[in-house]
DRENTIVO-692774 format. One record per residue (C-alpha): residue number from 1; chain; x, y, z. Coordinates in nm, 4 decimals. Layout:
// DRENTIVO-692774
REC    i  ch         x         y         z
REC  NUM   A         X         Y         Z
...
***
This chain:
// DRENTIVO-692774
REC    i  ch         x         y         z
REC    1   A   -0.0190   -0.0098    0.0284
REC    2   A    0.1232    0.3184   -0.1024
REC    3   A    0.0342    0.5082    0.2490
REC    4   A    0.2361    0.2211    0.4269
REC    5   A    0.5297    0.2994    0.2209
REC    6   A    0.5016    0.6424    0.2791
REC    7   A    0.4572    0.6141    0.6335
REC    8   A    0.7024    0.3618    0.6795
REC    9   A    0.9649    0.5930    0.4856
REC   10   A    0.9013    0.8297    0.7770
REC   11   A    0.9652    0.6119    1.0264
REC   12   A    1.2928    0.4695    0.9009
REC   13   A    1.4097    0.8240    0.8792
REC   14   A    1.5064    1.0280    1.1885
REC   15   A    1.5296    1.3571    1.0011
REC   16   A    1.1505    1.2774    0.8981
REC   17   A    1.0457    1.1983    1.2460
REC   18   A    1.1718    1.5133    1.4215
REC   19   A    1.0070    1.7181    1.1001
REC   20   A    0.6730    1.5843    1.1832
REC   21   A    0.7107    1.6304    1.5635
REC   22   A    0.8258    1.9598    1.4946
REC   23   A    0.5780    2.0586    1.2502
REC   24   A    0.2863    1.9246    1.5081
REC   25   A    0.4097    2.1321    1.7804
REC   26   A    0.4374    2.4295    1.5824
REC   27   A    0.0627    2.3721    1.4708
REC   28   A   -0.0065    2.3482    1.8313
REC   29   A    0.1729    2.6499    1.9571
REC   30   A    0.0789    2.8480    1.6566
REC   31   A   -0.3174    2.7683    1.6901
REC   32   A   -0.2778    2.8386    2.0515
REC   33   A   -0.1235    3.1979    1.9773
REC   34   A   -0.4589    3.2498    1.7679
REC   35   A   -0.6128    3.3698    2.1018
REC   36   A   -0.3480    3.6587    2.2401
REC   37   A   -0.3406    3.7903    1.9004
REC   38   A   -0.7046    3.7564    1.8491
REC   39   A   -0.7377    3.6226    1.5419
REC   40   A   -0.9702    3.3794    1.7026
REC   41   A   -1.2094    3.5553    1.9372
REC   42   A   -1.3395    3.3703    2.2247
REC   43   A   -1.7471    3.4769    2.3400
REC   44   A   -2.0223    3.2712    2.5433
REC   45   A   -2.2291    3.2412    2.2423
REC   46   A   -2.2711    3.4145    1.9226
REC   47   A   -2.5463    3.6884    1.8547
REC   48   A   -2.8717    3.5264    1.7896
REC   49   A   -3.1142    3.6231    1.4668
REC   50   A   -3.4585    3.6626    1.6197
REC   51   A   -3.7677    3.8289    1.4736
REC   52   A   -3.7757    4.0612    1.7521
REC   53   A   -3.5816    4.3253    1.9685
REC   54   A   -3.6793    4.6140    2.2275
REC   55   A   -3.5784    4.9793    2.2362
REC   56   A   -3.5483    5.1306    2.6080
REC   57   A   -3.5785    5.5076    2.6158
REC   58   A   -3.4635    5.6489    2.9160
REC   59   A   -3.5003    6.0470    2.9902
REC   60   A   -3.3315    6.2054    3.2851
REC   61   A   -3.5819    6.1473    3.5819
REC   62   A   -3.8043    6.4599    3.6015
REC   63   A   -3.8698    6.4774    3.2011
REC   64   A   -4.2221    6.5446    3.1106
REC   65   A   -4.4029    6.3156    2.9466
REC   66   A   -4.4226    6.5581    2.6408
REC   67   A   -4.0277    6.5308    2.6253
REC   68   A   -4.0808    6.1376    2.6314
REC   69   A   -4.3103    6.1193    2.3687
REC   70   A   -4.1332    6.3507    2.1686
REC   71   A   -3.8227    6.1136    2.1758
REC   72   A   -4.0033    5.7908    2.1414
REC   73   A   -4.1992    5.9654    1.8205
REC   74   A   -3.8241    6.0538    1.6604
REC   75   A   -3.7297    5.6687    1.7301
REC   76   A   -4.0504    5.5250    1.5671
REC   77   A   -4.0488    5.7421    1.2696
REC   78   A   -3.7050    5.5859    1.1756
REC   79   A   -3.7603    5.2596    1.2504
REC   80   A   -4.0905    5.2882    1.0203
REC   81   A   -3.8845    5.3477    0.7416
REC   82   A   -3.6916    5.0137    0.7579
REC   83   A   -3.8543    4.7577    0.4908
REC   84   A   -3.8145    4.4537    0.7572
REC   85   A   -4.0052    4.6062    1.0438
REC   86   A   -4.3325    4.4698    1.0664
REC   87   A   -4.5041    4.6689    1.3325
REC   88   A   -4.4157    4.8235    1.6643
REC   89   A   -4.5345    4.8637    1.9817
REC   90   A   -4.4918    5.1464    2.2086
REC   91   A   -4.5505    5.1605    2.6004
REC   92   A   -4.5069    5.5019    2.7642
REC   93   A   -4.4333    5.5420    3.1053
REC   94   A   -4.3922    5.1736    3.1831
REC   95   A   -4.1664    4.8821    3.0133
REC   96   A   -4.2878    4.6374    2.7892
REC   97   A   -4.4630    4.2839    2.8859
REC   98   A   -4.1581    4.0852    3.0284
REC   99   A   -3.9672    3.8588    2.8103
REC  100   A   -3.6808    3.6573    2.8192
REC  101   A   -3.4476    3.9592    2.8115
REC  102   A   -3.7187    4.1518    3.0288
REC  103   A   -3.6860    3.9539    3.3194
REC  104   A   -3.3206    4.0455    3.3957
REC  105   A   -3.2812    4.3873    3.2888
REC  106   A   -3.5837    4.4947    3.4884
REC  107   A   -3.7859    4.6537    3.2187
REC  108   A   -4.1105    4.5078    3.4357
REC  109   A   -3.9939    4.8048    3.7140
REC  110   A   -3.9809    5.0519    3.4351
REC  111   A   -4.2190    5.3365    3.5677
REC  112   A   -4.2708    5.7163    3.5061
REC  113   A   -4.3143    5.9919    3.2757
REC  114   A   -3.9062    5.9843    3.1732
REC  115   A   -3.9307    5.5696    3.0075
REC  116   A   -4.0611    5.4254    2.7205
REC  117   A   -4.0008    5.0862    2.5596
REC  118   A   -4.0757    5.0146    2.2154
REC  119   A   -4.1087    4.6390    2.0923
REC  120   A   -4.0068    4.5958    1.7479
REC  121   A   -4.1235    4.3019    1.5409
REC  122   A   -3.9285    4.2332    1.2527
REC  123   A   -4.0262    4.0196    0.9147
REC  124   A   -3.9648    3.6251    0.9449
REC  125   A   -3.5949    3.5730    0.9582
REC  126   A   -3.6231    3.2898    0.6807
REC  127   A   -3.7303    3.5545    0.4507
REC  128   A   -3.4504    3.8216    0.5146
REC  129   A   -3.1089    3.8248    0.4313
REC  130   A   -3.0105    4.0553    0.7221
REC  131   A   -2.9894    3.9116    1.0572
REC  132   A   -3.1619    4.0938    1.3669
REC  133   A   -2.8064    4.1502    1.5559
REC  134   A   -2.6666    4.3081    1.1960
REC  135   A   -2.9849    4.5190    1.1849
REC  136   A   -2.9566    4.6381    1.5494
REC  137   A   -2.5739    4.6932    1.4905
REC  138   A   -2.6665    4.9253    1.1576
REC  139   A   -2.9644    5.1041    1.3495
REC  140   A   -2.8052    5.1873    1.6910
REC  141   A   -2.6034    5.4948    1.5633
REC  142   A   -2.8725    5.6152    1.3675
REC  143   A   -3.1470    5.6351    1.6338
REC  144   A   -2.8603    5.7582    1.8900
REC  145   A   -2.7279    6.0335    1.6893
REC  146   A   -3.0980    6.1480    1.5760
REC  147   A   -3.2587    6.0852    1.8997
REC  148   A   -3.0756    6.1744    2.1893
REC  149   A   -2.9847    6.5253    2.1296
REC  150   A   -3.3367    6.6162    2.1499
REC  151   A   -3.3406    6.5965    2.5499
REC  152   A   -3.0326    6.6135    2.7162
REC  153   A   -2.9149    6.3232    2.9190
REC  154   A   -3.1504    6.0849    2.7056
REC  155   A   -3.0270    5.7249    2.6781
REC  156   A   -3.1622    5.5453    2.4033
REC  157   A   -3.0462    5.1423    2.4155
REC  158   A   -3.1301    4.8607    2.2071
REC  159   A   -3.2165    4.5461    2.3499
REC  160   A   -3.2069    4.1765    2.1762
REC  161   A   -3.3132    3.8397    2.2754
REC  162   A   -3.0124    3.6854    2.4364
REC  163   A   -2.8819    3.3618    2.2761
REC  164   A   -2.7903    3.2126    2.6433
REC  165   A   -2.8467    3.3025    2.9804
REC  166   A   -2.9517    3.6422    3.0250
REC  167   A   -2.7610    3.9193    3.2143
REC  168   A   -2.8132    4.2908    3.2909
REC  169   A   -2.6004    4.3609    3.0290
REC  170   A   -2.2447    4.2245    2.8328
REC  171   A   -2.0422    4.4076    3.0815
REC  172   A   -2.1241    4.5257    3.4209
REC  173   A   -1.9696    4.7214    3.6777
REC  174   A   -2.0712    4.7493    4.0275
REC  175   A   -1.9391    4.9902    4.2903
REC  176   A   -1.9548    4.9366    4.6619
REC  177   A   -1.8776    5.1864    4.9528
REC  178   A   -2.0306    5.3951    5.1945
REC  179   A   -1.9215    5.7501    5.0672
REC  180   A   -2.1803    5.8551    4.8415
REC  181   A   -2.0335    6.1440    4.6639
REC  182   A   -1.7125    5.9201    4.5683
REC  183   A   -1.9319    5.6534    4.4402
REC  184   A   -2.1440    5.9282    4.2053
REC  185   A   -1.7662    6.0696    4.0972
REC  186   A   -1.6276    5.7241    4.0451
REC  187   A   -1.9420    5.6006    3.8636
REC  188   A   -1.8723    5.9197    3.6164
REC  189   A   -1.5079    5.8146    3.5561
REC  190   A   -1.6166    5.4441    3.4659
REC  191   A   -1.8906    5.5581    3.2334
REC  192   A   -1.6645    5.8029    3.0588
REC  193   A   -1.3902    5.4988    3.0051
REC  194   A   -1.6585    5.2667    2.8766
REC  195   A   -1.8068    5.5017    2.6257
REC  196   A   -1.4709    5.5986    2.4911
REC  197   A   -1.3434    5.2088    2.4808
REC  198   A   -1.4181    5.0390    2.1277
REC  199   A   -1.6519    4.8070    2.1085
REC  200   A   -1.9043    4.9307    2.4072
REC  201   A   -2.1899    5.0837    2.3416
REC  202   A   -2.5322    5.1841    2.5185
REC  203   A   -2.3159    5.2312    2.8100
REC  204   A   -2.5554    5.3769    3.1056
REC  205   A   -2.5970    5.3715    3.4952
REC  206   A   -2.8686    5.2505    3.6975
REC  207   A   -2.8006    5.5352    3.9415
REC  208   A   -3.0864    5.8413    3.8783
REC  209   A   -2.9344    6.1939    3.8555
REC  210   A   -2.9961    6.4157    4.1252
REC  211   A   -3.1888    6.7233    3.9737
REC  212   A   -3.3652    7.0563    4.0950
REC  213   A   -3.7185    7.0419    4.2105
REC  214   A   -3.9801    7.2075    4.4411
REC  215   A   -4.1478    7.1432    4.7424
REC  216   A   -4.5007    7.2481    4.8318
REC  217   A   -4.5685    7.3365    5.1965
REC  218   A   -4.8837    7.5035    5.3275
REC  219   A   -4.9016    7.7495    5.5599
REC  220   A   -5.1963    7.6313    5.7973
REC  221   A   -5.1608    7.9723    6.0173
REC  222   A   -5.2285    8.2168    5.7191
REC  223   A   -5.4756    7.9487    5.5407
REC  224   A   -5.6616    7.9750    5.8997
REC  225   A   -5.6519    8.3513    5.9411
REC  226   A   -5.7686    8.3523    5.5243
REC  227   A   -6.0761    8.1766    5.6031
REC  228   A   -5.9626    7.8896    5.3894
REC  229   A   -6.0421    7.5356    5.4558
REC  230   A   -5.7140    7.3332    5.5137
REC  231   A   -5.8506    7.0106    5.3557
REC  232   A   -5.9571    7.2023    5.0226
REC  233   A   -5.6511    7.3696    4.9892
REC  234   A   -5.4839    7.0323    5.0295
REC  235   A   -5.6897    6.8798    4.7674
REC  236   A   -5.6448    7.1322    4.5106
REC  237   A   -5.3004    7.1413    4.5140
REC  238   A   -5.2529    6.7512    4.5001
REC  239   A   -5.5151    6.7503    4.2270
REC  240   A   -5.3472    7.0330    4.0209
REC  241   A   -4.9948    6.8464    4.0389
REC  242   A   -5.0439    6.4576    4.1434
REC  243   A   -5.3643    6.4542    3.9667
REC  244   A   -5.7110    6.2244    4.0791
REC  245   A   -5.9919    6.0367    3.8827
REC  246   A   -6.2654    6.3007    3.8761
REC  247   A   -6.5392    6.1154    3.6924
REC  248   A   -6.6157    5.8383    3.4620
REC  249   A   -6.7116    5.8055    3.0681
REC  250   A   -6.9402    5.5003    2.9752
REC  251   A   -6.8583    5.4232    2.6001
REC  252   A   -7.0664    5.1721    2.4134
REC  253   A   -6.7064    5.0183    2.2501
REC  254   A   -6.5980    4.9381    2.6332
REC  255   A   -6.7669    4.7107    2.8915
REC  256   A   -6.6032    4.9050    3.1783
REC  257   A   -6.6191    5.2930    3.2576
REC  258   A   -6.3234    5.5086    3.1331
REC  259   A   -6.1862    5.6827    3.4103
REC  260   A   -6.1135    6.0631    3.3675
REC  261   A   -5.8206    6.2080    3.5138
REC  262   A   -5.7608    6.5590    3.5898
REC  263   A   -5.4666    6.7856    3.6461
REC  264   A   -5.2685    7.0608    3.5163
REC  265   A   -5.1022    7.0449    3.1925
REC  266   A   -4.7737    6.9479    3.1277
REC  267   A   -4.6116    7.3074    3.0949
REC  268   A   -4.6967    7.3836    3.4370
REC  269   A   -4.5982    7.0655    3.5918
REC  270   A   -4.2087    7.1347    3.4813
REC  271   A   -4.1684    7.4630    3.5539
REC  272   A   -3.7812    7.5786    3.5880
REC  273   A   -3.8277    7.9158    3.8614
REC  274   A   -3.9845    7.9797    4.1728
REC  275   A   -4.1477    8.2589    3.9905
REC  276   A   -4.3177    8.0654    3.7472
REC  277   A   -4.4498    7.8136    3.9763
REC  278   A   -4.5937    8.1053    4.1725
REC  279   A   -4.7606    8.2117    3.8556
REC  280   A   -4.9206    7.8807    3.8059
REC  281   A   -5.0426    7.8483    4.1843
REC  282   A   -5.2074    8.2153    4.1366
REC  283   A   -5.4182    8.0811    3.8940
REC  284   A   -5.5819    7.8386    4.1451
REC  285   A   -5.8070    8.0216    4.3296
REC  286   A   -5.9709    7.8898    4.6705
REC  287   A   -6.3280    8.0010    4.8334
REC  288   A   -6.2693    8.1468    5.1719
REC  289   A   -6.6075    8.1526    5.4390
REC  290   A   -6.6971    8.4575    5.3155
REC  291   A   -6.7066    8.3963    4.9536
REC  292   A   -6.4109    8.5567    4.8636
REC  293   A   -6.1233    8.4375    4.6232
REC  294   A   -5.7924    8.3818    4.7679
REC  295   A   -5.5087    8.2376    4.5185
REC  296   A   -5.3307    7.9706    4.6342
REC  297   A   -4.9843    8.0998    4.5554
REC  298   A   -5.0384    8.3426    4.9102
REC  299   A   -5.1090    8.0141    5.1352
REC  300   A   -4.8250    7.7660    5.0028
REC  301   A   -4.4699    7.8041    5.0087
REC  302   A   -4.2350    7.6934    4.7602
REC  303   A   -3.8656    7.5296    4.8666
REC  304   A   -3.6283    7.4572    4.5913
REC  305   A   -3.4914    7.1503    4.6842
REC  306   A   -3.2728    6.8505    4.5420
REC  307   A   -3.4260    6.5194    4.4382
REC  308   A   -3.3896    6.2254    4.6377
REC  309   A   -3.2626    5.9438    4.4333
REC  310   A   -3.3543    5.5591    4.4723
REC  311   A   -3.0660    5.3997    4.6649
REC  312   A   -2.9424    5.0708    4.5764
REC  313   A   -2.7612    4.8000    4.7690
REC  314   A   -2.6313    4.4457    4.7330
REC  315   A   -2.5681    4.1769    4.9914
REC  316   A   -2.6267    4.4893    5.2338
REC  317   A   -2.3900    4.7164    5.0533
REC  318   A   -2.4303    5.0590    4.9141
REC  319   A   -2.3865    5.0099    4.5466
REC  320   A   -2.3733    5.2097    4.2139
REC  321   A   -2.4202    5.0078    3.8758
REC  322   A   -2.2764    5.0934    3.5186
REC  323   A   -2.3916    4.8671    3.2382
REC  324   A   -2.2522    4.8533    2.8591
REC  325   A   -2.3398    4.6365    2.5830
REC  326   A   -2.0841    4.4939    2.3306
REC  327   A   -2.1384    4.5491    1.9309
REC  328   A   -2.0616    4.2380    1.7172
REC  329   A   -1.7718    4.2071    1.9549
REC  330   A   -1.6982    3.9632    2.2439
REC  331   A   -1.7241    4.1324    2.5570
REC  332   A   -1.3438    3.9994    2.7009
REC  333   A   -1.1300    4.2247    2.5292
REC  334   A   -1.3324    4.5450    2.5723
REC  335   A   -1.3467    4.4765    2.9228
REC  336   A   -0.9512    4.4086    2.9369
REC  337   A   -0.9041    4.7137    2.7728
REC  338   A   -1.1395    4.9374    3.0070
REC  339   A   -0.9958    4.7981    3.3032
REC  340   A   -0.6542    4.9081    3.1837
REC  341   A   -0.7480    5.2446    3.0982
REC  342   A   -0.9592    5.2612    3.4555
REC  343   A   -0.6264    5.1888    3.6601
REC  344   A   -0.4146    5.4607    3.4553
REC  345   A   -0.7398    5.7188    3.5009
REC  346   A   -0.7929    5.6421    3.8625
REC  347   A   -0.4244    5.6086    3.9580
REC  348   A   -0.3933    6.0337    4.0380
REC  349   A   -0.6573    5.9910    4.3181
REC  350   A   -0.6915    5.6499    4.4486
REC  351   A   -0.4386    5.3563    4.5460
REC  352   A   -0.5003    5.0579    4.3469
REC  353   A   -0.5133    4.6719    4.3968
REC  354   A   -0.6010    4.3548    4.1866
REC  355   A   -0.8929    4.1408    4.3316
REC  356   A   -1.0151    3.8294    4.2153
REC  357   A   -1.0198    3.7710    3.8450
REC  358   A   -1.0420    4.1392    3.7302
REC  359   A   -1.1787    4.3091    4.0294
REC  360   A   -0.9935    4.6009    4.1612
REC  361   A   -0.9498    4.7354    4.5415
REC  362   A   -0.9579    5.1165    4.5554
REC  363   A   -0.8429    5.3443    4.8514
REC  364   A   -0.9128    5.7101    4.7841
REC  365   A   -0.5929    5.8638    4.8498
REC  366   A   -0.7458    6.1957    5.0209
REC  367   A   -1.0011    6.0611    5.2560
REC  368   A   -0.8964    5.6862    5.2827
REC  369   A   -1.2141    5.5550    5.1860
REC  370   A   -1.2085    5.1942    5.0341
REC  371   A   -1.4065    5.1139    4.7606
REC  372   A   -1.4205    4.7952    4.5624
REC  373   A   -1.4904    4.7544    4.1773
REC  374   A   -1.6317    4.4504    4.0527
REC  375   A   -1.6912    4.3603    3.7095
REC  376   A   -2.0206    4.1297    3.6170
REC  377   A   -2.2470    4.0565    3.3878
REC  378   A   -2.2196    3.8391    3.0579
REC  379   A   -1.8209    3.8355    3.1087
REC  380   A   -1.8371    3.6763    3.4165
REC  381   A   -2.0925    3.3859    3.2862
REC  382   A   -1.8301    3.3644    3.0148
REC  383   A   -1.5659    3.3246    3.2262
REC  384   A   -1.7424    3.0889    3.4476
REC  385   A   -1.8834    2.8905    3.1864
REC  386   A   -1.5348    2.8440    3.0379
REC  387   A   -1.3800    2.7577    3.3747
REC  388   A   -1.6419    2.5101    3.4401
REC  389   A   -1.6051    2.3253    3.1064
REC  390   A   -1.2193    2.3588    3.1220
REC  391   A   -1.2671    2.1360    3.4327
REC  392   A   -1.4882    1.8839    3.2655
REC  393   A   -1.2115    1.8673    2.9839
REC  394   A   -0.9311    1.7805    3.2445
REC  395   A   -1.1383    1.5648    3.4134
REC  396   A   -1.2041    1.3861    3.0778
REC  397   A   -0.8493    1.4021    3.0161
REC  398   A   -0.7797    1.2243    3.3536
REC  399   A   -1.0146    0.9430    3.3416
REC  400   A   -0.8888    0.8898    2.9740
REC  401   A   -0.5263    0.8422    3.1213
REC  402   A   -0.6471    0.6309    3.4051
REC  403   A   -0.8284    0.3931    3.1941
REC  404   A   -0.5819    0.3483    2.9185
REC  405   A   -0.3089    0.2866    3.1748
REC  406   A   -0.5038    0.0187    3.3531
REC  407   A   -0.5664   -0.1195    3.0034
REC  408   A   -0.1993   -0.1116    2.8768
REC  409   A   -0.0033   -0.1123    3.2341
REC  410   A    0.1909    0.1330    3.0667
REC  411   A    0.2151    0.5267    3.1724
REC  412   A    0.4238    0.6055    2.8116
REC  413   A    0.1581    0.4524    2.5907
REC  414   A   -0.1363    0.6073    2.7815
REC  415   A    0.0476    0.9678    2.7367
REC  416   A    0.0738    0.9086    2.3647
REC  417   A   -0.3026    0.8322    2.3255
REC  418   A   -0.3498    1.1575    2.5349
REC  419   A   -0.1512    1.3561    2.3881
REC  420   A   -0.2782    1.2515    2.0480
REC  421   A   -0.6411    1.3218    2.1328
REC  422   A   -0.5300    1.6607    2.3226
REC  423   A   -0.4079    1.7704    1.9807
REC  424   A   -0.7400    1.7840    1.7989
REC  425   A   -0.7508    2.1196    1.9323
REC  426   A   -0.5556    2.2368    1.6502
REC  427   A   -0.8203    2.1716    1.4368
REC  428   A   -1.0777    2.3289    1.6743
REC  429   A   -0.9026    2.6743    1.6729
REC  430   A   -0.8135    2.6772    1.3132
REC  431   A   -1.1370    2.5680    1.2073
REC  432   A   -1.3086    2.8962    1.3795
REC  433   A   -1.0509    3.0975    1.2056
REC  434   A   -1.1368    2.9234    0.8448
REC  435   A   -1.5073    3.0414    0.9245
REC  436   A   -1.4254    3.3571    1.0338
REC  437   A   -1.2802    3.4283    0.7243
REC  438   A   -1.6080    3.3179    0.5403
REC  439   A   -1.8316    3.4629    0.7426
REC  440   A   -1.9764    3.8416    0.7444
REC  441   A   -1.9677    3.8740    1.1091
REC  442   A   -1.6707    3.7482    1.3648
REC  443   A   -1.7095    3.3491    1.4030
REC  444   A   -1.6292    3.3285    1.7758
REC  445   A   -1.4857    3.0445    1.9786
REC  446   A   -1.7690    2.9648    2.2419
REC  447   A   -1.9007    2.7373    2.5228
REC  448   A   -2.0536    2.4888    2.2623
REC  449   A   -1.7227    2.4933    2.0430
REC  450   A   -1.5580    2.3694    2.4450
REC  451   A   -1.8331    2.1090    2.4447
REC  452   A   -1.7444    1.9737    2.0737
REC  453   A   -1.3829    1.9779    2.1765
REC  454   A   -1.4384    1.7815    2.4698
REC  455   A   -1.6692    1.5273    2.3086
REC  456   A   -1.4028    1.4435    2.0576
REC  457   A   -1.1796    1.3110    2.3081
REC  458   A   -1.3603    0.9922    2.2729
REC  459   A   -1.3125    0.9757    1.9119
REC  460   A   -0.9637    1.0772    1.8851
REC  461   A   -0.8573    0.7972    2.1687
REC  462   A   -1.0222    0.5423    1.9801
REC  463   A   -0.8502    0.6281    1.6633
REC  464   A   -0.5234    0.5366    1.8777
REC  465   A   -0.6466    0.2425    2.0343
REC  466   A   -0.7344    0.1238    1.6841
REC  467   A   -0.3648    0.1429    1.5822
REC  468   A   -0.2069    0.0362    1.8661
REC  469   A   -0.4023   -0.2760    1.9543
REC  470   A   -0.3319   -0.3963    1.5751
REC  471   A    0.0263   -0.3274    1.5748
REC  472   A    0.0431   -0.5192    1.8901
REC  473   A   -0.1050   -0.8384    1.7498
REC  474   A    0.1433   -0.7714    1.4234
REC  475   A    0.4317   -0.7703    1.6552
REC  476   A    0.3256   -1.0759    1.8439
REC  477   A    0.3210   -1.2376    1.5030
REC  478   A    0.6742   -1.1847    1.4729
REC  479   A    0.6337   -0.8779    1.2765
REC  480   A    0.9430   -0.5858    1.2946
REC  481   A    0.7917   -0.3073    1.5330
REC  482   A    0.8063   -0.0360    1.2802
REC  483   A    0.6609   -0.2296    0.9837
REC  484   A    0.3506   -0.3401    1.2440
REC  485   A    0.3243    0.0557    1.2961
REC  486   A    0.3179    0.1406    0.9370
REC  487   A    0.1008   -0.1626    0.8294
REC  488   A   -0.1515   -0.1220    1.1207
REC  489   A   -0.1939    0.2169    1.0505
REC  490   A   -0.2765    0.1791    0.6877
REC  491   A   -0.5066   -0.1226    0.7696
REC  492   A   -0.6856    0.0854    1.0562
REC  493   A   -0.6975    0.4107    0.8304
REC  494   A   -1.0146    0.2961    0.6067
REC  495   A   -1.2286    0.2574    0.9310
REC  496   A   -1.0892    0.5891    1.0769
REC  497   A   -1.1293    0.7958    0.7437
REC  498   A   -1.5401    0.6624    0.7416
REC  499   A   -1.5771    0.7545    1.1072
REC  500   A   -1.4158    1.0700    1.0332
REC  501   A   -1.6655    1.1497    0.7245
REC  502   A   -1.9345    0.9979    0.9313
REC  503   A   -1.8639    1.2568    1.2000
REC  504   A   -1.8598    1.5382    0.9632
REC  505   A   -2.1503    1.4782    0.7548
REC  506   A   -2.3468    1.4635    1.0660
REC  507   A   -2.2210    1.8160    1.1917
REC  508   A   -2.2478    1.9773    0.8881
REC  509   A   -2.6056    2.0920    0.9392
REC  510   A   -2.4736    2.2177    1.3221
REC  511   A   -2.1836    2.4137    1.1510
REC  512   A   -2.4987    2.6526    0.9821
REC  513   A   -2.6478    2.6927    1.3143
REC  514   A   -2.6138    3.0622    1.4931
REC  515   A   -2.5829    2.9221    1.8614
REC  516   A   -2.4592    2.5788    1.7700
REC  517   A   -2.2209    2.6485    1.5000
REC  518   A   -1.8998    2.6519    1.7284
REC  519   A   -2.0180    2.2688    1.7961
REC  520   A   -2.0457    2.2018    1.4638
REC  521   A   -1.7386    2.3388    1.3323
REC  522   A   -1.5509    2.1813    1.6436
REC  523   A   -1.6210    1.8503    1.5369
REC  524   A   -1.5572    1.9036    1.1837
REC  525   A   -1.2526    2.0428    1.2029
REC  526   A   -1.1085    1.8524    1.4964
REC  527   A   -1.1942    1.5419    1.3453
REC  528   A   -0.9883    1.6018    1.0525
REC  529   A   -0.6773    1.7167    1.2448
REC  530   A   -0.7468    1.3955    1.4770
REC  531   A   -0.7296    1.2068    1.1824
REC  532   A   -0.3896    1.3300    1.0807
REC  533   A   -0.2469    1.2976    1.4300
REC  534   A   -0.3465    0.9564    1.4763
REC  535   A   -0.2268    0.8102    1.1483
REC  536   A    0.1062    1.0204    1.1406
REC  537   A    0.2194    1.1579    1.4608
REC  538   A    0.0730    0.8855    1.6771
REC  539   A    0.2963    0.6182    1.5205
REC  540   A    0.6029    0.8845    1.4993
REC  541   A    0.5704    0.8604    1.8928
REC  542   A    0.4797    0.4944    1.9131
REC  543   A    0.8029    0.3902    1.6815
REC  544   A    1.0166    0.6456    1.9593
REC  545   A    0.8453    0.4776    2.2447
REC  546   A    1.0580    0.2262    2.4016
REC  547   A    0.7537    0.1149    2.6008
REC  548   A    0.5871   -0.0021    2.3037
***
């Protein structure tokens, strides 16, 4: 057989054997080097092409319903011009119906005049060429550049259906400390760094901005001296600025009564000065006991104050939260860049020490206040998942090695089988690089890719076992070791190829799936690499081994 003669020629030449080992090691090192050079990038799961996504519209707290409507109409007018947008539902003053992403992102907790959610329904994904994540990537800068400037401080965020475990955001920064002023200052610095980090979008904070407001205090003494009933004064002020249901309307097309809500119009509710507030109060007149009219402005004191933001805590610790999404990139690489930039920016004000994983411990140089900066979100899920899969992979290697030691009574042969199985990672990584060349978006090495690599361990071990067992039986008949190895590899090449072809064909459909594509590619290219390793590299190691 030609293959047997060719392999025998390699085994007979020390130079060729060293060349095979050298080329294999170079391929292994080169494939691993694709990670730090970002030729192949890792991510928990790739983008998912869905038939819907949401747009969160968040204005500064204290903004009016009119301002929110103005921004919302800007967003819907731009989206309505998209041919792939089938329909939209606008939820003003509240979040949309809870979905997979909204359960974690807290859309159901949205309430107030300053928030809105737009649920966008797309045409069926099978009838359009553009994936939903590519559509969101294209529309995000258009919506933000045209609609956010309408009201200062507005944040427009695009929320897609997650492909895997939903998280608050792709990148979450949690700040723990007791000094509120320092936390707010650090919060602003973190937001600035994330906004200037390539690949991060929709940067926002869960903290409410402190804004100017007014407190109305009834002057009870003056009201009594003027002959005005205090309850009447309280009710008219509450009706004007908070609003109440004053009546109900019956309609033929409604089975229930429609409540009528009464309060002052929007301009009166969002005044900027004490003088403008007094002018609106002057228009509210109350009857005294004698029938005279007294303006409410004479009976109510207007006190300028600052708003009291909602305080957030976690594990009984005061916390600020900054969130950011990624735009068709893995969250790991922008996070590392942002972390390095943060350390440079904060070095002047804080003493910085590294914590667990990517976390940072900060001590303010002037006050000595400690602050803990913790990274969370999809990044943490990614690291935890890859750590778990790495642990499963190591466990698989250990179990296979122990089984081989029991079977062959040799650590050397067991190590050869294990090494041959492990080297299929060359094909897994190179396969993702090849797929990345032929796909429009980045083809990430994902959690499903790792699952495929672990699954290959058994298949690859079987290939080496076939060759070793058959070579041993040939040597027992008196055939020389080198000839037995070459004859065994050539004889077992056919079943090895048939097994590989079966795996490749069975995994071909998986390679086209947006979620399990990494699994399919890992199985296809990993199997191809394992065939080469089993039929060339393993025989060379067996020929070099004294234990065989």
